[in-house]
C-alpha angles and dihedrals in degrees: 000000000000098000096083143158090051119191126187131182125204130179119187145115092086113197133177112252148096130100098281122102117140117167105288095005123087130193116244128187117211122194111226122199125191115189127186131188124198132187137204125195161346104240125172092223142354107314105238093184092065090232093125092052092047093049095047091047092051091048091049092052092049094048092047091050091048092050091051092048091054093048093043092052089072108029092181093054092235094321094302094116140021115266107281113233105206133061115246126265106250125208124184118193129221116266116262134182131235133185122222107228093211097062102007090236121152120239131188115224132190133176137202134192132200116194128183141151123248125195124219138162124253123200110235096187124196 
């Protein structure tokens, strides 16, 4: 329970597309997903005040914003893709609770996901 926040990046569901097609190069659109999980706790029992939910939600919003700022600082992802035109679609989960088996403490967990398409060129070769 101490390895949070946890951030993972996935890029898959490649599909032909985009506006780029130059001779042997073809435009490809990759879907990129960046997920983050944050945690708040420990609590001895279910937090009736709602403080744990508020804190984990605030932390989730801050981590999601920080992830977007890092990605947005280099809109070509180090020159790997063409600059993506649209902001990502952002999803924030509901808060859920989890018990740590080692100390039977209660933790509040929340996740977020940013997904966006990036366009790159692929060499078709002849």
